[in-house]
N, C-alpha and C positions, 0 to 999 in steps of 0.2 A: 603437551606444552613443555617448552624448555625451562620456563621460570626465569628466563633471562631478564625480562622487563618487569617482572613482579606485578603484571596486570593480567586480568582475565575477563572473559565475557561474563556478564551477570544476567541470569534469567530474571528479567524485570516484570514480565507479564506473561501469563499462560492461561488460556481458556480453551476448552474443547467441548462445546455444545453445538447443537444444531441451531444456527441462526434462522431468522425469518427468510423463507424462500421468496425470491423475487421472480415474478412471472407476469405476463401480459403487460410489459413495459418496454419503452425504448429510451426514455430520458434517464440519465444517470441517477442512481438511487443508492442509499447506504446498504452495504452488506452487513452492517453491525447490529441489526435488529436482534434483541435479546442479549447482546453482549455488553458487559460493562465497558464504557469508553475509556481507553487508557490515557492518562495524562502523561506528558513527557516532562520530566523534572525541569523546572524553570531555568536552572543554571547548569544543566548537563552539558550542553554544547558550548564549551569554553576554550578548547585547545585546538590549534592547527599545527601543521608540521608533520614530522615523522610519525607521531602518535596522535593524529587528529582525533578529536571526539567522534565516535561513530556509533551507529545503531543498526542492528540487523533485525529485519522483519521477516517472519515466516508465517504463511497462511495456507490453509488447506480447505478445499471445498469440493462441492459436486455440482454438476450441471446436466441439463437434459435438453432434448429438442424434438421437433416434429419430423415429418418425412422430408422436409427441406432444411438443409443445414444453415442455421443462422450465424451471425457474427456476435461476439461478445467483446467488450472493452473493460479493462480493469483500471482503477485509479487508486492512488495512495495520496491522502491529504492530511496536512496538519492544519487544523482549524482552532480558533480560539473559543469554541463552544463545546461543552460536554453534552449538550442536550439536543442541538439542532444541526443536522447535516446540511451542507451547502456546497455548491459547485464553485467554490472560491478558495481562498487561502493558499498555502504553499502546497504545490501538487506535482505529481508525475502521472502520466497515463500511457497505456499501451495503444497501439493502433487497433482498429476493429479486426478481430481474428476469427476465422471461420472454423466451425466444428466440422470434422470430416465425416463422421458417422451420422446416420439418421435414425429416428425413432429410438433414441437413447434416453434412458431414464436416470442413469446414475454414473456419469463419467466423472472421474476425479481430476482435479487440477491442484497445482501447488504454485504459490507465489513466494519468491525468494528475493529479498532486496536489501541493499546496504545504503545508508545515508550517512554522509560525512559533513562536518563543519568545514567548508572550503575556505572561507575568509572571514575575518573579524574586522569590523569597522567601528569607529567611535560613534557612540550614541545608539539610541533605540531603533529597531527595525531597519538596520543597515548592513547586517551580516548576511552571508549567503550559505545555503546548503546545497550539496551535490548528492545525487542519488543515481543508482543504477541497479537494475534487477531484471528478472525474467519470470513469466508465467508459463508453466509447461503443463502438459496433460496428454493422456493417451488419445483423446479425440480432438486435439487441436491440429490444424493443418501445419502450423509452424509454431515454434516457441514465440510468445508475445513479449517483446522487449519493453522494459520500463526504463527510460521513456521510449516513445516510438522513434523509428528511424527519422533522421533529419530534424530532431528536436534536441535542444541542449539539455544536458543532465543537471545543469544548475537551475534549481527551481526558483522561479520568481525572484531573481537576484535583487538584492537590496530591500528585502521585505522581512527578513527574519530578525527577531529581537532576542539577542542572547544576554541581555542585561539582567534578566530575572523578573522584569516588570510584566511580561506577557507569558501566560501559561498556554501551551499548545496541547491539543488532543489528537491522537491518531485515529483516522477514519479510513476504512476501505469502502470503495464504491464500485459499481458495475453498471453497464448499459447493454442493452440487447438491440440488435439491428432489426429484428422482426417481432412485433408484439403477438404473442400466442401463449395460451396457458401452459403448453408443454415446453416452451422455451424458458427454462428456469435456471437460476443459479443461486447457490446457497453457501454460506460460510460454515465450516465444520470445526475449525481449529485455528488459533492464533497465538504466536509467541513473539515476544519482543526481547532482544538482548541489548543491553547497554555495554559499550566497550570503551575503555580508556576514559 
């Protein structure tokens, strides 16, 4: 770092435990089982421009499959609940991405994403966040982009409240294209950095 701006990333959250493995499922479910749900500071996203408020998310996990390669979809969500996962809120999702290998029990994946405050509007729940990231792994047919192709990177525009009145929590989710006990996905590590 040059020290020119006198700002630096802050490691805000770090956890490295084996989360609850998801298997025999197709509907999106939380990858956060056994993880403390990280709150995003209520007044963190307040700056736009050359040094817009931004957050970096890094997650690591493993996955497995049967003799036929399934698809997996990853989601990043900001919800207002610390206890209940929902397929709502402010979100970004990959397209369904195929595993290339078969009969795999422990293939590793990594999610790397940035979220910025894109615009501030007067009043509650009227600002917008933009996000962009990728999920990569040795057994994925292609890197899974967050968001998917032909989907805007501005998440649920005009729904983010940066006044401090609403507290958001970061949730990671996943869905599988084929329900089978061997088609599993699990979170193994999560870091959140707050920048600017």
